[in-house]
C-alpha positions in Angstrom: 0.1 0.0 0.1 2.7 2.2 1.0 4.5 1.6 -2.3 1.1 2.3 -4.3 0.9 5.5 -2.9 4.3 6.8 -3.9 3.8 5.2 -7.4 0.5 7.3 -7.7 2.2 10.9 -8.0 3.9 9.5 -10.7 0.9 8.4 -12.4 -1.0 10.6 -15.8 -4.3 12.2 -14.9 -7.0 10.2 -14.6 -10.3 10.8 -17.0 -12.1 14.2 -16.7 -9.3 15.5 -13.8 -9.4 19.2 -13.8 -5.5 20.3 -13.2 -4.9 23.4 -11.2 -4.5 27.0 -13.1 -1.2 27.7 -13.5 0.1 31.4 -14.7 1.9 31.0 -17.8 4.3 33.6 -18.8 6.6 34.3 -21.7 10.5 35.6 -21.9 9.7 38.8 -20.9 6.0 38.3 -19.1 4.1 39.5 -21.9 1.2 36.6 -21.7 0.2 37.3 -18.1 -3.0 35.6 -18.5 -4.3 32.1 -16.5 -5.3 29.2 -18.5 -7.0 26.1 -17.4 -5.9 23.0 -18.6 -8.2 19.6 -18.6 -7.1 16.4 -19.9 -9.9 14.9 -21.6 -10.7 11.4 -21.4 -10.2 10.3 -25.1 -6.6 11.6 -24.8 -6.2 8.8 -22.4 -8.3 6.2 -23.7 -6.9 7.0 -27.2 -3.5 6.4 -26.4 -3.9 3.6 -24.0 -0.5 2.4 -25.5 1.7 5.4 -24.0 -0.5 5.4 -20.8 0.8 1.6 -19.8 4.5 2.2 -21.0 4.3 5.8 -18.7 2.7 3.4 -15.9 5.4 0.5 -16.6 8.6 3.5 -16.6 7.3 5.6 -14.0 6.9 2.1 -11.4 10.5 0.8 -12.5 12.3 4.2 -12.2 10.5 4.4 -8.9 11.8 0.7 -7.8 14.9 1.4 -9.6 15.8 4.4 -7.4 14.2 2.6 -4.1 16.7 -0.5 -4.8 19.5 2.3 -5.5 19.2 3.5 -1.7 19.1 0.3 -0.6 22.2 -1.2 -1.7 24.1 2.2 -1.1 22.9 1.8 2.4 24.0 -1.3 2.7 27.3 -0.6 0.8 28.1 1.7 3.5 26.8 -0.4 6.5 29.0 -3.0 5.2 32.5 -1.1 4.7 31.7 0.6 8.0 31.1 -3.1 9.6 34.7 -4.0 7.9 36.8 -0.8 9.0 35.3 -1.4 12.7 36.3 -5.4 12.2 40.1 -4.5 11.0 40.6 -2.4 13.9 39.5 -4.9 16.4 42.2 -7.7 14.7 44.6 -4.8 14.9 44.0 -4.2 18.4 44.3 -7.8 19.4 47.2 -8.0 17.2 49.0 -4.9 19.2 48.1 -6.5 22.4 49.7 -10.3 21.7 52.7 -7.9 20.0 53.1 -6.6 23.3 52.7 -9.3 25.5 55.3 -11.3 23.3 52.8 -14.1 22.3 54.6 -14.6 18.8 53.0 -17.3 18.1 49.2 -16.5 18.9 49.7 -13.4 16.8 50.9 -15.3 13.7 48.2 -17.7 14.4 45.8 -14.8 14.1 47.2 -12.8 11.1 47.7 -15.8 8.6 43.8 -16.0 9.2 43.6 -12.5 7.1 46.7 -12.8 4.8 44.7 -12.3 1.6 43.7 -9.1 3.2 44.7 -5.4 1.1 44.6 -3.2 4.6 48.6 -2.2 4.7 48.3 -2.1 8.7 47.1 -5.7 8.8 49.9 -6.6 6.3 52.7 -5.0 7.5 52.2 -6.3 10.9 51.9 -10.2 9.8 55.4 -9.7 8.0 56.6 -8.8 11.3 54.9 -11.6 12.9 56.7 -14.2 10.1 59.8 -12.7 10.6 59.5 -13.1 14.9 58.6 -17.1 14.3 61.4 -17.2 11.8 63.4 -16.1 14.5 62.6 -18.6 17.3 65.0 -21.0 18.3 62.6 -23.6 17.8 62.2 -22.8 14.2 64.2 -25.1 11.6 66.5 -23.4 9.3 64.0 -24.5 6.3 61.2 -23.2 8.1 63.0 -20.0 8.5 63.7 -19.6 4.6 60.1 -19.8 4.1 59.2 -17.7 6.7 61.3 -14.9 5.5 60.3 -15.0 2.2 57.3 -14.4 3.0 57.2 -11.8 5.5 59.0 -10.2 2.7 56.0 -10.9 0.1 53.6 -9.2 2.7 55.8 -6.5 3.5 55.8 -6.0 -0.2 51.4 -5.9 -0.7 51.3 -3.8 2.6 53.7 -1.3 0.7 51.7 -1.6 -2.7 48.6 -1.1 -0.6 50.0 2.3 0.9 53.0 4.1 0.2 52.9 6.5 2.8 52.6 4.0 5.6 56.4 4.2 7.5 55.8 1.1 9.2 55.1 -0.7 5.7 58.3 0.6 4.2 60.3 0.0 7.6 59.7 -3.6 7.5 60.1 -4.1 3.7 63.8 -2.7 4.3 64.0 -5.1 7.1 62.4 -8.3 5.4 64.3 -7.7 1.9 67.5 -7.5 4.5 66.7 -11.0 5.6 66.5 -12.2 2.4 70.2 -11.2 1.4 71.2 -13.8 3.2 70.1 -16.6 1.2 71.3 -14.6 -2.0 74.9 -14.2 -1.8 77.0 -10.9 -1.1 75.8 -9.5 -4.3 72.4 -9.5 -3.8 73.0 -8.4 0.2 75.4 -5.3 -1.5 72.9 -4.5 -4.1 70.0 -4.7 -1.3 71.5 -2.4 0.8 70.9 0.9 -1.6 66.8 -0.3 -1.6 67.3 -1.3 2.3 68.7 2.6 2.5 66.3 4.2 0.8 62.9 2.8 2.7 64.5 2.9 6.5 65.1 7.0 4.9 61.4 7.0 3.9 60.5 6.0 7.0 62.1 8.0 9.0 60.8 11.1 6.8 57.1 9.8 7.1 57.3 9.3 11.0 60.7 11.2 12.3 59.1 10.2 15.8 60.0 6.1 15.2 62.6 5.4 17.2 62.9 2.1 15.5 63.4 3.5 11.9 66.2 5.7 13.3 67.8 2.7 14.8 67.7 1.0 12.0 69.7 3.7 9.8 72.3 3.4 12.5 72.6 -0.1 12.4 73.1 0.0 8.5 75.7 2.6 8.9 77.4 0.5 11.3 77.4 -2.5 9.4 79.1 -0.7 6.0 81.5 0.7 8.1 82.7 -2.2 9.7 82.3 -4.5 5.9 85.7 -6.6 6.5 88.3 -5.8 3.8 87.4 -8.7 1.4 83.7 -7.6 1.0 84.8 -4.1 0.4 87.2 -5.3 -2.8 84.0 -7.8 -3.9 81.7 -4.5 -3.5 84.4 -2.4 -5.7 84.7 -5.0 -7.9 80.9 -5.3 -8.4 79.7 -1.5 -7.8 81.3 1.7 -9.3 80.1 3.3 -6.3 79.6 0.6 -3.5 77.5 1.6 0.0 79.7 2.9 2.5 79.1 4.6 6.4 81.1 5.6 9.1 80.5 4.5 13.3 80.6 8.4 13.3 77.0 8.4 11.4 76.4 5.7 12.9 76.7 7.1 16.4 74.8 9.4 15.1 71.4 7.7 14.7 71.7 5.6 17.9 72.1 8.8 19.5 68.8 10.2 18.1 66.9 7.0 18.2 67.4 7.6 21.9 66.6 11.1 22.2 63.1 10.5 20.6 62.4 7.6 23.1 65.1 7.1 25.8 66.2 3.3 26.5 63.1 2.3 24.2 65.3 -0.7 22.7 67.9 -2.9 24.5 70.1 -3.5 21.3 70.0 0.3 21.0 72.1 0.7 24.1 74.3 -2.0 22.9 74.9 -0.6 20.1 75.8 2.8 21.6 78.3 0.7 23.6 80.1 -0.8 20.8 80.0 1.9 18.8 82.0 3.9 21.2 84.2 0.9 21.4 85.6 1.2 17.7 85.9 5.3 18.4 87.8 3.7 21.1 86.1 6.2 23.6 86.2 3.0 26.6 84.6 5.8 29.5 81.4 6.0 27.3 81.3 2.2 26.1 81.4 1.3 29.5 78.3 3.9 30.5 76.1 2.6 27.6 77.1 -1.2 28.0 76.3 -1.1 31.7 72.8 0.4 30.9 72.3 -2.4 28.4 73.2 -5.2 31.3 71.3 -3.8 33.2 68.0 -3.4 30.8 65.0 -5.5 32.1 65.2 -8.8 30.2 61.5 -9.0 28.6 62.7 -11.1 25.3 65.0 -13.4 24.3 66.7 -11.4 22.2 66.8 -8.8 25.7 68.6 -11.9 27.2 71.3 -12.2 24.4 72.1 -8.6 24.5 72.6 -8.5 28.6 74.7 -11.4 28.1 76.9 -9.8 25.5 77.3 -6.3 27.6 78.5 -8.0 30.2 80.9 -10.4 28.3 82.6 -6.8 26.7 81.8 -5.2 29.8 84.2 -8.3 31.8 86.9 -7.5 28.6 87.3 -3.9 30.0 88.1 -5.3 33.7 90.5 -7.8 32.0 92.6 -4.9 30.4 93.0 -3.1 33.7 
């Protein structure tokens, strides 16, 4: 009944119906007289086919509009529900990551590996890499996970080039893959890695981890063995290079952005000062690394390394 009532206004006038007077004016308003218009019954009956077509067209037009509104509203509701669902998954993922629940996090995120959400994909890349780093992961599984992580990070970057985290994890995963592809690929990838770390810092200057990783890049090439330098010069006209001073600058910058955010940054500050023959400052940062609360397996390894380096100081006295 409601639909019929709405359709009524689209129908032509019935037999003998009188229209209300309308004032018709010319362009310059010269007509200025009221004219009463009637629709005669013979006009309707004499053109019944046109009447039916008009009725059908009006009904279909209305139904089409109603359907469009229903589907549009449904699409909006679906899109909103999807956004809230992704946000809920991300909250769960971040909670599991902060809690150190590496395997549960990986199990959660792999359910959504076909997702097109960049935030979800880079977290999946990180989770895959974290599983690869576990001591119980076999070498074969580790290799598969490393390449899997790279694929997720690549997809995240394709979905959102403005995501600093996507750039960061893409660079990390390329670096990991280099361990399986030889020295030539590793050196060639170094330029790409640096580019993405720099982009991550540009997009988010307050992310201490990206700054720290840029410091590691500099430290790695500053301490590159002579034979690798020779290979690099043979393969590339201008091979990547850096200094301990550059590395130190990034490590300090990361610490300024977020003090004590990462035990490894403290350790590398100590090790970099050792390379620069400043034992006093090296001991200061190594002590901070040794005393850092161990929340993860990596923290424990860093505590051990820092303690060993500090013991070396005592032996030299």
